[in-house]
Each structure stands twice: as C-alpha cells, then as structure tokens.
C-alpha positions, 0 to 999 in steps of 0.5 A: 124854446120848443125844438120843432121837428119840422118848420114849413116855409110856404111860398105865398103872396097877397099881391101879384101884378098881371105880369106874374105867371101866378096871377092867373085869373085876377081876383080868383087867385086872391080868393084861391090863395086866401082859402089855402091859407085859412084851411091850411092853418086849421090842420097845422095848428093841431100839431103845434108841439111838432110843427111850426109854419110861416107864409112867406110874402114880399112887402115893398114898404117895410122899414126892415128887410124882414119882419115876422108877424104871427104866421107870416114872414114878410120880406122887403121887396117885390115878386118880379122878376120871378127869377131870382126874386122868388128864390131870394124871398125864400132864402131870406125867410129860411135864413131868418128862421135858422137864426131864430128857431130850433128845429130838425128840418125845414120844408120848402112848400107852397099854398097848394100842398096839403100835407098829411101830418101823421104820415110826415111824423112817421117819416120823421122816424125814418129819415136821417137828422143830418146831411139830408136834402130830398123830395120828390124828384120831378122828371128826374130833373129837380126836387119839386118846390111843393116839398123840399126837405133840408136838415138843420145842418144843410142850411148854412151851405144852402144859404151860400147859393148865389142867385146871380149864378143860379138865376132860375126858378127856386126849385130848379135853382136849389136842385142844380145848386145842390147837384153841382156841389155833389150833395146827395139827393134823397129820392123820397118817391122811391121809398116803399112806405110813402107816396110823395105827391098825389095830384088831384084834378078836376074829377074830384077823385080822392083815394080812400087810402091815405096811409102812405100819402105824404101830401096832396097837391091841389091844383085845379081849374077853379077856386071852387073845386080847390075849396071843395076838395080841401074841405073833403081832405080836412074832414077825412084826414083831420076830422075838421068840418068847415 
C-alpha cells in the first residue's frame, strides 16, 4: 500500500438547499462547484504517488454510514443544520481515511482552495511528522478551513472532539477544541518561505511569483471569473491547458 505524504479531505456538495448559506445564487453554485471539482482533479492527479484527495459530500439515502467511490467519500446525512453537521461530515471522512490509508498528513480543505503542490512538497521537508496541527491563523482567532494540517498521530485525539460541546462551524470548532486542550498551533503564515493564503478577487490580478505561495483562494462574484482564474493557474503552475 502506498504511504501518501498528504491526503486532502475536501469539503464538497452536490445538493444544497436554499436555507444553506453556501447555496448562493442557485444554479450558479452547482456550476461553480462542478468546475472546481473538474479542474482540481487535473492537477491533483499529477502527483498520485505523493497526494491523494477525496471530495466529501452528504447523501441521505445511503445503505451504509459512509461509502468511498472513486474520488468521493459519501456520508449518510444532510448538511443542515450547518453547525454541527458540516464538521460531523468531515470528521467521519477523516476517521474513515485514518483507518484505511497510510499517510503523513491530512489536509482539511475546500473546493475553492487551489494548491501549489510543488510548494507543498517543499514544505513537507520542513515540518515535523508528529504532533503537528497548523494552518493559516485567521485574525488571530482560528485556523481557516481552507487548509488545516493534521499529522497522522493527531487524528485519534481530533476524533474525540464532541460536536455537542463544540457546536460551531468546522474551522472555529476545531481550532477552539485544540486550543482548549493546549495543543500547540503551528502558524504557517509566520514562516519565512511560504505564503499561506493568496486571495484572488474580481480584478483578475495574479501574482507572477509563485515560489512561496502555498495555495490560492479563488472566491469571486461570478462562476465565470472563478473559471477563468482557475484556467490561468492550471496553465501557469502545471502547464495544463483547458
């Protein structure tokens, strides 16, 4: 069995109801999510010996509590209420992966995070293999869910998180749980060689220097802008033309 350096656990959805704050503009969210899934797979698949990824989604009518199918992990249930169900979905997928796969780190991420894998593999050589929990510490409050790192040995402790107590959105709940239990938090935004988050807005501006950008957060006002920027990044970072 391959031991992966990183397994991405990517929050995803194929069906959202109108009361879900991620629903957005109806049909637009479906196209936006499908585009991200299609484009992201293109570059993840270039690193199959080091990287594995799963899109994690709820499905209500599953026979089993959790099912793996190709690049997807389906969890029985539904998204609402968002707190704690969003976190429950991710925890069940992470627990499943931990029991089935060999890996060094799990990264909790989302569809709009576009990763610079060569930079990630460089980071791999610098971070500790054990007792590692970290990411971009947003506003000095919590690790943003766009990229949360767990070393293999941290998962059993993480799985003890009680969502009845930490009944908040996933990144806030995870960060609060770890902080309350005195788990050291690695602030990757403070490292000298890596920029942890680069947010791209509607002006289409893309920095030409990618040497220390670990990932881009693509979050704009329209699906078409997201698509255009993602295509540019695929070409510039991975020489993939779509």
